[in-house]
VMD Tcl script that builds the backbone (N, CA, C; Angstrom):
set m [mol new atoms 237]
animate dup $m
set s [atomselect $m all]
$s set {name element resname resid chain x y z} {
  {N N ILE 1 A -21.743 17.108 -10.993}
  {CA C ILE 1 A -22.021 16.132 -9.952}
  {C C ILE 1 A -21.345 14.797 -10.249}
  {N N GLU 2 A -21.136 14.509 -11.536}
  {CA C GLU 2 A -20.458 13.258 -11.879}
  {C C GLU 2 A -19.044 13.209 -11.309}
  {N N VAL 3 A -18.328 14.324 -11.397}
  {CA C VAL 3 A -16.953 14.382 -10.882}
  {C C VAL 3 A -16.950 14.192 -9.367}
  {N N GLN 4 A -17.870 14.839 -8.672}
  {CA C GLN 4 A -17.949 14.693 -7.220}
  {C C GLN 4 A -18.354 13.272 -6.822}
  {N N THR 5 A -19.259 12.672 -7.584}
  {CA C THR 5 A -19.680 11.300 -7.290}
  {C C THR 5 A -18.519 10.339 -7.486}
  {N N GLU 6 A -17.800 10.498 -8.581}
  {CA C GLU 6 A -16.634 9.650 -8.852}
  {C C GLU 6 A -15.599 9.796 -7.741}
  {N N ALA 7 A -15.313 11.020 -7.336}
  {CA C ALA 7 A -14.333 11.258 -6.271}
  {C C ALA 7 A -14.799 10.636 -4.959}
  {N N SER 8 A -16.077 10.759 -4.658}
  {CA C SER 8 A -16.619 10.185 -3.418}
  {C C SER 8 A -16.512 8.668 -3.415}
  {N N LEU 9 A -16.850 8.044 -4.530}
  {CA C LEU 9 A -16.803 6.582 -4.593}
  {C C LEU 9 A -15.366 6.057 -4.600}
  {N N LYS 10 A -14.453 6.780 -5.227}
  {CA C LYS 10 A -13.036 6.389 -5.170}
  {C C LYS 10 A -12.524 6.470 -3.731}
  {N N ALA 11 A -12.884 7.533 -3.026}
  {CA C ALA 11 A -12.467 7.688 -1.630}
  {C C ALA 11 A -13.087 6.599 -0.762}
  {N N LEU 12 A -14.341 6.283 -1.008}
  {CA C LEU 12 A -15.021 5.222 -0.269}
  {C C LEU 12 A -14.322 3.883 -0.491}
  {N N LYS 13 A -13.987 3.592 -1.738}
  {CA C LYS 13 A -13.273 2.351 -2.075}
  {C C LYS 13 A -11.935 2.289 -1.339}
  {N N HIS 14 A -11.205 3.392 -1.339}
  {CA C HIS 14 A -9.907 3.453 -0.658}
  {C C HIS 14 A -10.063 3.222 0.848}
  {N N CYS 15 A -11.044 3.863 1.455}
  {CA C CYS 15 A -11.278 3.698 2.902}
  {C C CYS 15 A -11.639 2.258 3.245}
  {N N LEU 16 A -12.480 1.654 2.431}
  {CA C LEU 16 A -12.862 0.260 2.671}
  {C C LEU 16 A -11.648 -0.657 2.585}
  {N N GLU 17 A -10.821 -0.458 1.565}
  {CA C GLU 17 A -9.628 -1.293 1.403}
  {C C GLU 17 A -8.648 -1.085 2.552}
  {N N ALA 18 A -8.515 0.143 3.025}
  {CA C ALA 18 A -7.637 0.416 4.165}
  {C C ALA 18 A -8.142 -0.276 5.430}
  {N N ALA 19 A -9.453 -0.502 5.493}
  {CA C ALA 19 A -10.051 -1.181 6.650}
  {C C ALA 19 A -10.092 -2.696 6.472}
  {N N GLY 20 A -9.549 -3.184 5.363}
  {CA C GLY 20 A -9.481 -4.623 5.140}
  {C C GLY 20 A -10.709 -5.230 4.492}
  {N N THR 21 A -11.518 -4.415 3.843}
  {CA C THR 21 A -12.698 -4.942 3.150}
  {C C THR 21 A -12.757 -4.312 1.759}
  {N N SER 22 A -13.893 -4.398 1.089}
  {CA C SER 22 A -13.976 -3.892 -0.281}
  {C C SER 22 A -15.412 -3.516 -0.625}
  {N N LEU 23 A -15.581 -2.943 -1.796}
  {CA C LEU 23 A -16.913 -2.586 -2.266}
  {C C LEU 23 A -17.830 -3.803 -2.358}
  {N N GLU 24 A -17.263 -4.969 -2.622}
  {CA C GLU 24 A -18.061 -6.194 -2.727}
  {C C GLU 24 A -18.730 -6.556 -1.403}
  {N N ASN 25 A -18.210 -6.036 -0.304}
  {CA C ASN 25 A -18.754 -6.344 1.020}
  {C C ASN 25 A -19.682 -5.258 1.567}
  {N N VAL 26 A -20.001 -4.281 0.745}
  {CA C VAL 26 A -20.921 -3.223 1.164}
  {C C VAL 26 A -22.344 -3.781 1.157}
  {N N VAL 27 A -23.066 -3.546 2.244}
  {CA C VAL 27 A -24.444 -4.046 2.347}
  {C C VAL 27 A -25.485 -2.922 2.310}
  {N N MET 28 A -25.064 -1.675 2.538}
  {CA C MET 28 A -26.002 -0.560 2.515}
  {C C MET 28 A -25.267 0.724 2.162}
  {N N VAL 29 A -25.878 1.519 1.302}
  {CA C VAL 29 A -25.323 2.817 0.908}
  {C C VAL 29 A -26.404 3.875 1.089}
  {N N ARG 30 A -26.010 5.021 1.620}
  {CA C ARG 30 A -26.921 6.160 1.721}
  {C C ARG 30 A -26.243 7.331 1.023}
  {N N ILE 31 A -26.942 7.918 0.075}
  {CA C ILE 31 A -26.416 9.038 -0.700}
  {C C ILE 31 A -27.222 10.290 -0.374}
  {N N TYR 32 A -26.536 11.332 0.036}
  {CA C TYR 32 A -27.155 12.636 0.281}
  {C C TYR 32 A -26.737 13.560 -0.866}
  {N N ALA 33 A -27.687 14.282 -1.433}
  {CA C ALA 33 A -27.369 15.229 -2.503}
  {C C ALA 33 A -28.233 16.474 -2.336}
  {N N VAL 34 A -27.678 17.613 -2.736}
  {CA C VAL 34 A -28.385 18.879 -2.551}
  {C C VAL 34 A -29.469 19.125 -3.596}
  {N N ASN 35 A -29.589 18.223 -4.565}
  {CA C ASN 35 A -30.586 18.402 -5.620}
  {C C ASN 35 A -31.082 17.034 -6.060}
  {N N SER 36 A -32.380 16.784 -5.947}
  {CA C SER 36 A -32.916 15.486 -6.368}
  {C C SER 36 A -32.782 15.293 -7.875}
  {N N GLY 37 A -32.595 16.359 -8.611}
  {CA C GLY 37 A -32.371 16.273 -10.049}
  {C C GLY 37 A -31.039 15.627 -10.414}
  {N N PHE 38 A -30.149 15.468 -9.442}
  {CA C PHE 38 A -28.858 14.815 -9.679}
  {C C PHE 38 A -28.970 13.295 -9.726}
  {N N TYR 39 A -30.137 12.742 -9.383}
  {CA C TYR 39 A -30.285 11.292 -9.206}
  {C C TYR 39 A -29.757 10.495 -10.401}
  {N N ASN 40 A -30.176 10.814 -11.609}
  {CA C ASN 40 A -29.763 10.021 -12.776}
  {C C ASN 40 A -28.263 10.111 -13.033}
  {N N ALA 41 A -27.691 11.284 -12.894}
  {CA C ALA 41 A -26.250 11.448 -13.106}
  {C C ALA 41 A -25.459 10.671 -12.058}
  {N N ILE 42 A -25.894 10.738 -10.811}
  {CA C ILE 42 A -25.236 9.984 -9.741}
  {C C ILE 42 A -25.353 8.494 -10.014}
  {N N ASN 43 A -26.520 8.069 -10.444}
  {CA C ASN 43 A -26.770 6.654 -10.709}
  {C C ASN 43 A -25.839 6.099 -11.783}
  {N N ARG 44 A -25.571 6.889 -12.818}
  {CA C ARG 44 A -24.674 6.428 -13.890}
  {C C ARG 44 A -23.277 6.122 -13.344}
  {N N VAL 45 A -22.758 6.989 -12.492}
  {CA C VAL 45 A -21.433 6.768 -11.907}
  {C C VAL 45 A -21.492 5.621 -10.902}
  {N N TYR 46 A -22.513 5.605 -10.078}
  {CA C TYR 46 A -22.692 4.565 -9.056}
  {C C TYR 46 A -22.689 3.173 -9.689}
  {N N ALA 47 A -23.324 3.041 -10.840}
  {CA C ALA 47 A -23.431 1.743 -11.519}
  {C C ALA 47 A -22.068 1.197 -11.937}
  {N N LYS 48 A -21.083 2.061 -12.130}
  {CA C LYS 48 A -19.735 1.587 -12.470}
  {C C LYS 48 A -19.068 0.901 -11.279}
  {N N TYR 49 A -19.434 1.282 -10.083}
  {CA C TYR 49 A -18.829 0.731 -8.872}
  {C C TYR 49 A -19.632 -0.429 -8.289}
  {N N PHE 50 A -20.924 -0.429 -8.516}
  {CA C PHE 50 A -21.803 -1.476 -7.986}
  {C C PHE 50 A -22.648 -2.034 -9.134}
  {N N SER 51 A -21.996 -2.724 -10.061}
  {CA C SER 51 A -22.692 -3.191 -11.262}
  {C C SER 51 A -23.427 -4.510 -11.055}
  {N N THR 52 A -22.881 -5.401 -10.231}
  {CA C THR 52 A -23.539 -6.684 -9.989}
  {C C THR 52 A -23.856 -6.816 -8.508}
  {N N ASN 53 A -25.021 -7.330 -8.206}
  {CA C ASN 53 A -25.478 -7.485 -6.821}
  {C C ASN 53 A -25.282 -6.210 -6.002}
  {N N PRO 54 A -25.866 -5.104 -6.436}
  {CA C PRO 54 A -25.674 -3.857 -5.688}
  {C C PRO 54 A -26.294 -3.933 -4.297}
  {N N PRO 55 A -25.705 -3.216 -3.348}
  {CA C PRO 55 A -26.242 -3.215 -1.982}
  {C C PRO 55 A -27.540 -2.412 -1.901}
  {N N ALA 56 A -28.236 -2.565 -0.790}
  {CA C ALA 56 A -29.403 -1.720 -0.525}
  {C C ALA 56 A -28.939 -0.265 -0.548}
  {N N ARG 57 A -29.811 0.606 -1.034}
  {CA C ARG 57 A -29.389 2.000 -1.170}
  {C C ARG 57 A -30.565 2.928 -0.940}
  {N N SER 58 A -30.279 4.064 -0.342}
  {CA C SER 58 A -31.280 5.126 -0.263}
  {C C SER 58 A -30.652 6.420 -0.760}
  {N N PHE 59 A -31.481 7.221 -1.378}
  {CA C PHE 59 A -31.076 8.521 -1.914}
  {C C PHE 59 A -31.839 9.575 -1.126}
  {N N VAL 60 A -31.105 10.479 -0.492}
  {CA C VAL 60 A -31.722 11.464 0.390}
  {C C VAL 60 A -31.427 12.871 -0.133}
  {N N PRO 61 A -32.425 13.533 -0.716}
  {CA C PRO 61 A -32.213 14.925 -1.109}
  {C C PRO 61 A -32.213 15.812 0.141}
  {N N VAL 62 A -31.281 16.730 0.203}
  {CA C VAL 62 A -31.212 17.664 1.329}
  {C C VAL 62 A -31.367 19.086 0.790}
  {N N ALA 63 A -31.992 19.933 1.575}
  {CA C ALA 63 A -32.275 21.298 1.118}
  {C C ALA 63 A -30.989 22.074 0.833}
  {N N SER 64 A -30.078 22.036 1.769}
  {CA C SER 64 A -28.794 22.722 1.594}
  {C C SER 64 A -27.908 22.363 2.769}
  {N N TRP 65 A -26.627 22.650 2.626}
  {CA C TRP 65 A -25.689 22.485 3.723}
  {C C TRP 65 A -24.516 23.421 3.494}
  {N N PRO 66 A -23.699 23.667 4.491}
  {CA C PRO 66 A -22.641 24.660 4.370}
  {C C PRO 66 A -21.362 24.151 3.697}
  {N N MET 67 A -21.339 22.879 3.266}
  {CA C MET 67 A -20.129 22.333 2.678}
  {C C MET 67 A -19.954 22.806 1.230}
  {N N GLU 68 A -18.753 22.588 0.686}
  {CA C GLU 68 A -18.442 23.030 -0.671}
  {C C GLU 68 A -18.728 21.965 -1.718}
  {N N PHE 69 A -19.353 20.875 -1.344}
  {CA C PHE 69 A -19.651 19.799 -2.283}
  {C C PHE 69 A -21.151 19.544 -2.286}
  {N N ASP 70 A -21.614 18.840 -3.310}
  {CA C ASP 70 A -23.044 18.635 -3.498}
  {C C ASP 70 A -23.506 17.219 -3.195}
  {N N ILE 71 A -22.599 16.351 -2.763}
  {CA C ILE 71 A -22.940 14.958 -2.502}
  {C C ILE 71 A -22.141 14.440 -1.316}
  {N N GLU 72 A -22.754 13.545 -0.574}
  {CA C GLU 72 A -22.064 12.810 0.489}
  {C C GLU 72 A -22.557 11.371 0.409}
  {N N ILE 73 A -21.637 10.425 0.534}
  {CA C ILE 73 A -21.992 9.009 0.454}
  {C C ILE 73 A -21.478 8.307 1.700}
  {N N GLU 74 A -22.352 7.536 2.339}
  {CA C GLU 74 A -21.938 6.718 3.477}
  {C C GLU 74 A -22.366 5.291 3.212}
  {N N CYS 75 A -21.678 4.354 3.852}
  {CA C CYS 75 A -22.032 2.957 3.633}
  {C C CYS 75 A -21.782 2.128 4.883}
  {N N VAL 76 A -22.356 0.937 4.859}
  {CA C VAL 76 A -22.102 -0.083 5.866}
  {C C VAL 76 A -21.559 -1.283 5.105}
  {N N ALA 77 A -20.443 -1.828 5.591}
  {CA C ALA 77 A -19.831 -2.986 4.939}
  {C C ALA 77 A -19.430 -4.003 5.994}
  {N N VAL 78 A -19.341 -5.244 5.582}
  {CA C VAL 78 A -18.841 -6.286 6.473}
  {C C VAL 78 A -17.349 -6.444 6.224}
  {N N ALA 79 A -16.639 -6.800 7.270}
  {CA C ALA 79 A -15.182 -6.935 7.155}
  {C C ALA 79 A -14.799 -8.345 6.766}
}
mol reanalyze $m
mol bondsrecalc $m
mol representation Tube
mol addrep $m
């Protein structure tokens, strides 16, 4: 899950920069994961990207989904 979390956050950072903003302007993050037991591992990676003044965040365990990955991250940021 650490590898998937890192890849998701790198992609999120890239998308934000392409839109003219950055991780520093994120105000809310929602993380979906297929296992609530992943919380601590996800948190360790997340802390590398949002170490100071982290945005509001919710962690949503989901029973299952048809995708090939175990995590999805969405955010709201100001431009």
